[in-house]
C-alpha positions as CSV (number, residue, x, y, z in Angstrom):
1,M,-60.9,-5.1,27.3
2,S,-60.5,-3.2,30.9
3,E,-59.6,0.2,31.5
4,V,-55.7,0.9,31.7
5,H,-54.5,4.2,33.2
6,F,-50.9,6.3,32.0
7,R,-48.9,8.8,32.9
8,S,-47.4,10.6,30.0
9,R,-43.5,12.0,29.6
10,R,-44.9,15.4,30.7
11,M,-46.4,14.0,33.8
12,R,-50.1,14.3,32.1
13,S,-52.6,11.6,33.4
14,F,-54.7,9.8,31.0
15,S,-56.6,6.4,31.0
16,I,-57.5,4.1,28.1
17,G,-60.7,1.7,27.9
18,D,-63.6,0.6,25.3
19,A,-65.3,3.3,23.9
20,A,-69.2,4.1,25.0
21,L,-72.2,5.5,23.1
22,S,-72.0,8.2,25.8
23,D,-68.4,9.3,24.0
24,I,-69.8,9.9,20.6
25,D,-70.2,13.8,20.9
26,G,-66.9,13.7,21.9
27,L,-65.3,11.5,19.2
28,V,-67.6,13.4,16.4
29,R,-65.7,16.6,17.9
30,L,-62.3,15.3,17.7
31,E,-62.9,13.9,14.7
32,E,-63.9,17.4,13.3
33,A,-60.8,18.7,14.7
34,S,-58.7,16.6,13.2
35,F,-59.2,15.4,9.9
36,G,-60.4,17.8,6.9
37,S,-62.2,15.0,5.2
38,D,-62.6,11.3,5.3
39,R,-64.3,11.3,8.6
40,I,-66.2,9.4,10.4
41,S,-69.6,10.2,11.0
42,R,-71.7,9.8,14.3
43,R,-74.0,6.9,13.1
44,S,-70.5,5.5,12.4
45,F,-69.4,5.8,15.8
46,R,-72.3,4.1,16.8
47,W,-71.9,0.9,14.5
48,L,-68.5,0.9,15.4
49,I,-68.8,1.0,18.8
50,R,-71.8,-1.4,19.1
51,S,-69.9,-3.7,16.5
52,A,-68.1,-7.2,17.3
53,S,-65.6,-6.7,15.1
54,A,-64.7,-3.5,16.0
55,I,-62.1,-2.5,19.0
56,C,-62.9,1.5,19.7
57,R,-60.6,3.0,22.5
58,V,-60.9,6.1,24.1
59,A,-57.9,7.7,25.8
60,R,-59.5,10.3,28.3
61,A,-57.9,12.6,30.3
62,G,-61.0,14.0,33.5
63,D,-64.1,14.1,31.6
64,A,-62.4,14.9,27.9
65,I,-61.8,12.5,25.4
66,A,-58.2,13.2,24.7
67,G,-58.0,10.6,21.7
68,Y,-59.0,7.5,20.6
69,A,-58.2,4.2,18.1
70,V,-60.4,2.2,16.1
71,V,-59.1,-1.1,15.1
72,L,-61.1,-3.7,13.0
73,T,-61.0,-7.4,12.9
74,R,-62.6,-10.4,11.3
75,D,-63.9,-13.7,12.5
76,G,-61.3,-16.2,11.1
77,G,-59.0,-13.1,9.8
78,S,-55.3,-12.9,10.8
79,V,-54.9,-9.0,9.8
80,A,-56.6,-6.6,12.2
81,R,-56.5,-2.9,10.6
82,L,-56.2,0.4,12.4
83,Y,-59.1,1.7,11.0
84,S,-58.2,5.0,12.5
85,I,-56.4,6.8,15.3
86,A,-56.5,10.5,16.5
87,A,-54.8,13.0,18.8
88,D,-56.3,15.9,20.4
89,K,-54.3,18.7,19.7
90,P,-53.3,19.3,23.8
91,W,-52.2,15.4,23.6
92,Q,-50.1,15.2,20.7
93,G,-46.4,14.9,20.8
94,I,-46.6,13.4,24.9
95,G,-47.3,9.7,23.7
96,L,-50.8,9.6,23.4
97,A,-50.5,7.9,19.7
98,T,-47.7,5.8,20.8
99,T,-49.7,4.4,23.8
100,L,-52.7,4.2,21.4
101,I,-51.4,2.3,18.8
102,A,-49.7,-0.4,21.8
103,D,-53.2,-0.5,23.1
104,A,-54.5,-0.9,19.9
105,E,-51.8,-4.1,19.0
106,R,-52.6,-5.8,22.6
107,A,-56.3,-5.5,21.5
108,A,-55.8,-7.5,18.0
109,R,-53.4,-9.7,19.7
110,D,-56.3,-10.9,22.5
111,R,-58.3,-11.2,18.9
112,G,-55.8,-13.7,17.7
113,M,-54.6,-11.2,14.9
114,T,-50.9,-11.9,13.5
115,R,-50.7,-8.7,11.9
116,L,-51.9,-4.6,12.0
117,R,-51.9,-2.9,8.9
118,L,-53.3,0.6,8.3
119,E,-53.4,3.1,5.4
120,V,-51.8,6.8,6.0
121,R,-52.0,9.7,4.0
122,E,-48.5,10.0,2.1
123,D,-48.3,14.3,2.6
124,N,-48.3,12.8,6.7
125,S,-44.9,13.0,7.6
126,G,-45.5,12.9,11.3
127,A,-47.6,9.7,11.4
128,I,-45.5,8.0,9.0
129,R,-42.6,8.7,11.3
130,L,-44.5,7.4,14.4
131,Y,-45.7,4.7,12.7
132,E,-41.8,3.3,11.0
133,R,-39.9,4.2,14.3
134,L,-42.8,1.9,16.2
135,G,-42.1,-0.9,13.2
136,F,-44.6,-0.6,10.7
137,G,-43.0,-1.7,7.6
138,R,-44.5,0.0,4.2
139,S,-46.5,-2.4,2.3
140,G,-47.9,-0.8,-0.6
141,L,-49.5,2.7,-1.9
142,R,-53.5,3.1,-2.6
143,A,-53.2,5.8,-5.2
144,E,-56.0,8.5,-4.8
145,Y,-57.5,6.8,-1.4
146,Y,-58.7,9.9,0.0
147,A,-61.7,11.8,-1.1
148,D,-59.4,14.5,-1.9
149,K,-57.5,12.2,-4.0
150,A,-54.7,12.1,-2.2
151,N,-52.6,9.0,-1.8
152,A,-52.3,6.4,0.8
153,I,-49.4,4.9,2.1
154,R,-50.2,1.4,3.5
155,Y,-48.3,0.2,6.3
156,E,-48.3,-3.5,8.1
157,K,-46.6,-5.1,11.3
158,R,-46.0,-8.5,12.7
159,L,-47.7,-8.7,15.9
160,P,-45.7,-10.8,18.6
161,A,-47.4,-14.1,19.4
162,L,-48.9,-14.1,23.1
163,W,-47.3,-16.6,25.2
164,P,-48.8,-18.7,26.2
165,P,-51.4,-18.8,24.2
166,R,-54.8,-17.7,25.3
167,A,-56.4,-20.6,24.4
168,A,-53.9,-22.8,26.3
169,T,-54.1,-20.8,29.2
170,A,-57.6,-21.3,29.1
171,S,-57.4,-25.1,28.8
172,R,-54.9,-25.3,32.0
173,R,-57.1,-22.6,33.9
174,N,-60.3,-25.3,33.1
175,R,-58.1,-28.9,33.8
176,Q,-59.4,-30.7,37.1
177,P,-56.9,-32.1,39.4
178,A,-55.7,-35.3,39.2
179,G,-57.0,-37.7,41.8
């Protein structure tokens, strides 16, 4: 997936592109600053970046990592999972998380997914408001989901279909002119 450039509401610029192995140190730093437990390890980030079933997108502000999103998919499946998302403190409240989620939705749709699912701590009111504002609906509760026994609320969103479908677009491009 290509890199996309954005300017936030407060005129701060960032770009979103695929994560690279060279991003792991910054991703681990952001993970440790963002989450008290249930963190993605260095080894797991390495696996996710290399995995064909994971979409790892990084928001960059110059040389710094401002945020990231990880989406998991399965071949033949239709439901993607927003596995993790984080925005560095100086980048919170300016639309970075919203932009990362929109990018994650687009990436999932590009792989043929029709729904995006996620879990969020039931005490994370800011994230819950964001997900609900973006059209995610509650679809369940997972008791004692996190390492500290906190519950998770499951959310899901139907992704709009790609039109025209990618397969149809590709077949039109490959057609030979009549003649």
